C-alpha positions as CSV (number, residue, x, y, z in Angstrom):
1,M,8.7,-6.6,29.2
2,A,9.1,-6.1,32.8
3,T,10.3,-2.2,34.2
4,Q,11.0,-1.5,37.2
5,G,9.5,1.2,39.4
6,H,9.4,3.6,42.0
7,H,7.8,2.4,45.5
8,F,3.9,2.4,45.6
9,Q,1.0,1.4,48.5
10,A,-1.3,-1.2,46.7
11,L,-4.4,1.0,47.2
12,E,-6.6,2.6,44.3
13,M,-8.1,6.0,43.1
14,S,-11.6,5.5,42.8
15,E,-11.7,7.3,38.8
16,G,-15.4,8.5,40.4
17,N,-15.3,10.2,43.3
18,G,-11.7,10.3,44.0
19,D,-11.3,8.3,47.4
20,A,-9.2,5.8,47.6
21,R,-9.8,2.2,48.1
22,K,-8.4,-0.9,48.3
23,R,-8.6,-3.1,45.2
24,V,-10.0,-6.6,44.7
25,Q,-8.7,-8.6,42.1
26,D,-11.0,-11.1,40.3
27,P,-10.3,-14.3,40.4
28,N,-10.6,-14.5,36.8
29,D,-8.5,-12.2,35.5
30,P,-5.6,-13.7,33.4
31,G,-3.5,-10.7,34.5
32,P,-2.8,-10.3,38.1
33,G,-1.3,-13.5,39.6
34,Y,-1.4,-14.5,43.1
35,I,1.1,-16.7,45.9
36,T,0.0,-18.1,48.9
37,G,2.7,-17.4,51.9
38,G,2.7,-13.2,50.5
39,S,2.7,-10.7,53.3
40,S,0.7,-7.5,53.4
41,S,1.5,-4.8,54.8
42,D,-1.8,-4.1,56.1
43,D,-0.7,-7.1,59.1
44,S,1.9,-4.8,61.4
45,G,2.5,-8.3,63.0
46,S,3.9,-9.5,59.3
47,L,6.7,-6.8,58.9
48,G,7.9,-7.0,62.0
49,C,9.2,-3.9,64.9
50,C,11.2,-1.9,61.8
51,G,8.7,-2.5,58.7
52,Y,6.0,-1.0,60.9
53,V,8.2,2.5,61.9
54,L,9.2,2.9,58.3
55,W,5.2,2.4,57.0
56,F,4.7,4.6,59.5
57,L,7.4,7.5,59.0
58,S,6.6,7.7,55.0
59,L,2.9,8.4,55.6
60,L,4.1,10.9,57.7
61,I,6.5,12.5,55.0
62,I,3.4,11.8,52.8
63,I,1.3,13.6,54.4
64,V,3.6,16.4,55.7
65,T,4.8,17.3,52.4
66,L,1.2,17.6,50.6
67,P,0.3,18.9,48.0
68,F,4.3,18.0,46.4
69,S,4.2,14.9,47.7
70,L,1.3,13.2,45.2
71,C,3.0,13.6,42.6
72,L,5.8,10.8,43.4
73,C,3.1,8.7,45.5
74,I,0.6,9.0,42.3
75,K,1.2,5.8,39.4
76,V,-0.6,5.1,37.2
77,V,-1.0,1.5,35.4
78,Q,-2.0,1.3,32.2
79,E,-5.4,-1.5,30.6
80,Y,-2.6,-3.2,29.0
81,E,-0.1,-3.7,32.2
82,R,-0.5,-5.2,35.6
83,A,2.1,-4.0,38.5
84,V,3.5,-6.3,41.2
85,I,3.9,-5.2,43.7
86,F,6.7,-5.6,46.9
87,R,6.8,-4.2,50.7
88,L,10.3,-4.2,51.8
89,G,11.4,-7.8,50.0
90,R,8.1,-9.1,50.2
91,L,5.2,-10.3,47.7
92,L,1.7,-8.0,48.7
93,S,-1.2,-10.6,48.9
94,G,-4.0,-10.8,46.1
95,G,-1.4,-10.6,43.3
96,A,-0.5,-7.9,40.6
97,K,-2.5,-4.8,41.2
98,G,-4.4,-2.9,38.1
99,P,-4.8,-1.3,36.0
100,G,-6.3,2.3,37.6
101,L,-4.3,4.7,39.7
102,F,-2.3,3.4,42.3
103,F,-0.5,5.6,45.4
104,I,2.6,4.6,46.3
105,V,4.7,5.2,49.6
106,P,7.9,6.4,48.9
107,C,11.1,3.8,50.5
108,I,9.6,0.9,51.6
109,D,7.0,-0.8,48.6
110,S,8.8,-1.8,45.2
111,Y,7.0,-2.3,41.8
112,T,7.3,-4.0,38.5
113,K,5.1,-3.4,35.2
114,V,4.3,-6.6,33.4
115,D,3.1,-6.4,29.3
116,L,0.4,-8.8,28.8
117,R,0.1,-7.9,25.5
118,T,1.0,-10.9,23.1
119,V,4.5,-10.6,22.3
120,S,6.3,-12.4,18.9
121,F,9.9,-13.1,18.3
122,D,11.6,-14.5,15.4
123,V,14.0,-18.0,16.1
124,P,17.5,-17.6,14.7
125,P,18.3,-19.9,12.7
126,Q,19.2,-23.3,13.8
127,E,22.0,-25.5,12.1
128,V,20.4,-29.3,13.1
129,L,21.4,-32.8,12.1
130,T,18.4,-34.6,10.9
131,K,17.7,-38.1,12.0
132,D,18.5,-39.0,8.8
133,S,21.5,-37.0,9.1
134,V,21.3,-34.6,6.7
135,T,22.4,-31.4,7.9
136,V,19.6,-28.5,7.8
137,A,19.3,-24.4,8.9
138,V,15.1,-24.0,9.8
139,D,14.1,-20.6,11.3
140,A,10.3,-20.2,13.5
141,V,8.5,-17.8,14.6
142,V,7.2,-17.1,18.6
143,Y,4.1,-15.7,20.0
144,Y,3.6,-15.7,23.5
145,R,1.9,-13.6,26.0
146,V,2.5,-13.5,29.7
147,H,-0.8,-14.8,31.8
148,N,0.7,-14.6,34.9
149,A,2.5,-11.2,36.1
150,T,3.6,-12.2,39.6
151,T,4.8,-15.3,39.0
152,S,6.5,-14.5,35.6
153,I,8.1,-11.9,38.0
154,T,9.4,-14.2,41.0
155,N,9.8,-17.4,39.8
156,V,12.2,-16.3,36.8
157,E,14.9,-13.5,36.6
158,D,14.1,-12.7,33.2
159,A,11.1,-14.5,31.4
160,N,11.2,-12.9,28.0
161,R,14.9,-14.0,27.8
162,S,14.1,-17.0,29.0
163,T,11.4,-17.8,26.7
164,R,13.6,-17.0,23.2
165,L,16.4,-19.4,24.1
166,L,14.1,-22.0,25.2
167,A,12.3,-21.5,21.9
168,A,16.1,-22.0,19.9
169,T,16.6,-25.2,22.2
170,T,13.6,-26.9,21.9
171,L,13.5,-26.4,18.2
172,R,16.6,-28.6,17.5
173,N,15.1,-31.2,19.6
174,V,12.3,-31.4,17.8
175,L,14.1,-31.8,14.9
176,G,16.5,-34.0,15.6
177,T,13.8,-36.6,15.8
178,K,12.7,-36.1,12.1
179,N,13.3,-36.8,8.9
180,L,14.2,-34.1,6.1
181,S,11.3,-35.6,4.3
182,E,8.6,-35.1,7.7
183,I,10.7,-31.6,7.6
184,L,9.5,-30.3,4.5
185,A,6.4,-32.4,3.7
186,D,4.5,-31.4,8.0
187,R,5.9,-28.2,9.2
188,E,2.3,-28.1,10.5
189,A,2.8,-31.0,13.2
190,I,6.5,-30.1,13.9
191,S,5.2,-25.9,14.7
192,H,2.0,-28.0,16.5
193,Q,4.4,-29.9,19.0
194,M,7.1,-27.1,19.5
195,Q,4.6,-25.0,20.9
196,T,2.8,-27.7,22.9
197,S,6.7,-28.6,24.9
198,L,7.0,-24.8,25.2
199,D,3.6,-24.0,26.7
200,E,4.1,-26.5,29.0
201,A,7.7,-25.3,30.1
202,T,6.9,-22.3,30.2
203,G,3.8,-22.5,32.0
204,P,5.6,-21.7,35.9
205,W,7.4,-18.8,34.4
206,G,3.1,-17.3,34.3
207,V,3.9,-17.3,29.9
208,K,1.7,-18.5,27.4
209,V,2.8,-19.8,24.3
210,E,0.2,-18.4,21.5
211,R,1.2,-19.7,18.7
212,V,4.7,-21.4,16.7
213,E,5.2,-20.8,13.0
214,V,8.3,-22.7,10.8
215,K,9.3,-19.8,8.1
216,D,12.1,-21.7,6.3
217,V,13.8,-24.7,5.8
218,R,17.1,-24.2,4.2
219,L,19.5,-27.1,2.3
220,P,22.5,-27.0,2.0
221,V,23.5,-26.6,-2.0
222,Q,24.9,-29.8,-2.8
223,L,21.7,-31.2,-1.7
224,Q,20.1,-28.5,-3.6
225,R,21.1,-30.0,-6.3
226,A,20.8,-33.4,-6.0
227,M,17.2,-32.9,-5.2
228,A,17.0,-31.0,-8.3
229,A,18.6,-33.8,-10.7
230,E,16.6,-36.5,-8.8
231,A,13.6,-34.5,-9.6
232,E,14.2,-33.6,-12.9
233,A,14.5,-37.3,-13.4
234,A,11.6,-38.7,-12.3
235,R,9.9,-36.0,-14.3
236,E,11.1,-37.7,-17.4
237,A,10.6,-40.9,-16.6
238,R,7.1,-39.9,-15.9
239,A,6.3,-38.3,-19.7
240,K,8.0,-41.1,-21.1
241,V,5.8,-43.3,-19.5
242,I,3.0,-41.2,-20.4
243,A,4.3,-41.0,-24.6
244,A,4.2,-44.8,-24.1
245,E,1.4,-45.6,-22.8
246,G,0.0,-42.8,-25.5
247,E,1.9,-45.5,-28.5
248,Q,0.3,-48.4,-27.4
249,K,-3.0,-46.8,-26.9
250,A,-2.8,-45.0,-30.7
251,S,-1.3,-49.1,-32.0
252,R,-4.1,-50.6,-30.4
253,A,-6.5,-48.0,-32.4
254,L,-4.9,-48.7,-35.2
255,K,-4.8,-52.8,-35.2
256,E,-8.9,-51.8,-34.6
257,A,-9.7,-49.6,-37.5
258,A,-7.2,-52.3,-39.8
259,D,-9.4,-55.3,-38.6
260,V,-12.5,-53.4,-39.4
261,I,-11.3,-52.4,-43.2
262,A,-10.3,-55.6,-43.5
263,Q,-13.7,-56.9,-42.6
264,S,-15.7,-54.9,-44.4
265,P,-13.6,-53.8,-48.4
266,A,-15.7,-50.6,-48.9
267,A,-14.8,-48.8,-46.1
268,I,-11.4,-49.1,-47.6
269,Q,-12.7,-46.7,-50.5
270,L,-14.2,-44.9,-48.8
271,R,-11.2,-44.3,-46.8
272,Y,-9.6,-43.7,-50.2
273,L,-12.5,-41.0,-51.3
274,Q,-11.7,-39.0,-47.7
275,T,-7.7,-38.2,-48.4
276,L,-8.3,-37.5,-51.4
277,N,-11.2,-35.3,-50.5
278,T,-8.3,-34.1,-48.0
279,I,-5.8,-33.8,-50.6
280,S,-8.0,-31.7,-53.4
281,A,-9.3,-29.7,-50.6
282,E,-5.8,-28.0,-49.5
283,K,-5.2,-26.1,-53.2
284,N,-2.6,-28.7,-54.0
285,S,-1.3,-28.5,-57.9
286,T,-0.6,-32.0,-58.0
287,I,-2.3,-35.2,-57.3
288,I,-0.9,-38.2,-56.6
289,F,-3.7,-41.1,-57.3
290,P,-2.7,-44.1,-55.8
291,L,-3.4,-47.5,-57.5
292,P,-5.6,-49.6,-56.3
293,I,-3.9,-52.2,-54.0
294,D,-6.6,-55.5,-55.6
295,F,-4.8,-54.1,-59.4
296,M,-1.0,-54.5,-57.7
297,Q,-1.9,-57.1,-56.3
298,S,-2.8,-59.0,-60.2
299,F,0.8,-58.0,-60.8
300,I,2.0,-59.4,-57.9
301,N,0.8,-62.9,-58.1
302,R,1.4,-62.8,-61.9
303,N,5.5,-62.2,-60.9
304,N,5.7,-64.9,-58.1
305,S,4.3,-67.3,-60.9
306,K,7.4,-66.8,-62.7
């Protein structure tokens, strides 16, 4: 993310006419930063006597070695980059410079390029003990960008590495306060909480965490089997309940039909004829005619009287 370069003076070359002019930074530009108390090379007293002498000698060498010195003095900063400049170890005022062409002064100026584009990285799977004492392995992906180039250089040694380490620690801390059911059911809330915590912590480093996504939750094999058995038992229980409810409804319907038939003797005769019609429609060679219930009832009563 940061690339150490050569030395140069913070003067931007005009692309239209080639004249050198001081670059005026827009305070609303998210790339360049500003740190109060930084010394400027234009103030001769701020560098001291030795610093001023070195600055003058460097300019003299550049003038004497023209035009060959231009190959070493002119540097380019891309649109998506900013250059943080130090002169004799002191940060130049005005914040980071770029994009464009810059005229450098060897030996007294040093600069570091900072990439402002969004960067993504994977958080390695973290073994976490949840609130309900279940061990899970969770990984995530983090998207961030540098919004203040100066702060990302002066306040932290390696903003990229520090953000990666902090992301892994934050993931463990957030998951340690959740139950297993919350981790499995509400990943979006976990991602939002992790993003908020990361963004708060990396703000002083000039880093903006744009998005965090929980990728995968890995459970122990024994726990997976137990959860699968529990889910299967729950499905079987629901199936039995549904079957029992169906039988109950069918029994209720049969009872209502029996009550209707008992109240209307003609209804049973109609049902008898419908049954015969159904049997004959299937091309059966044998048709059984059941005896009427009234006829059978007379025989039953006669046997009982004997």
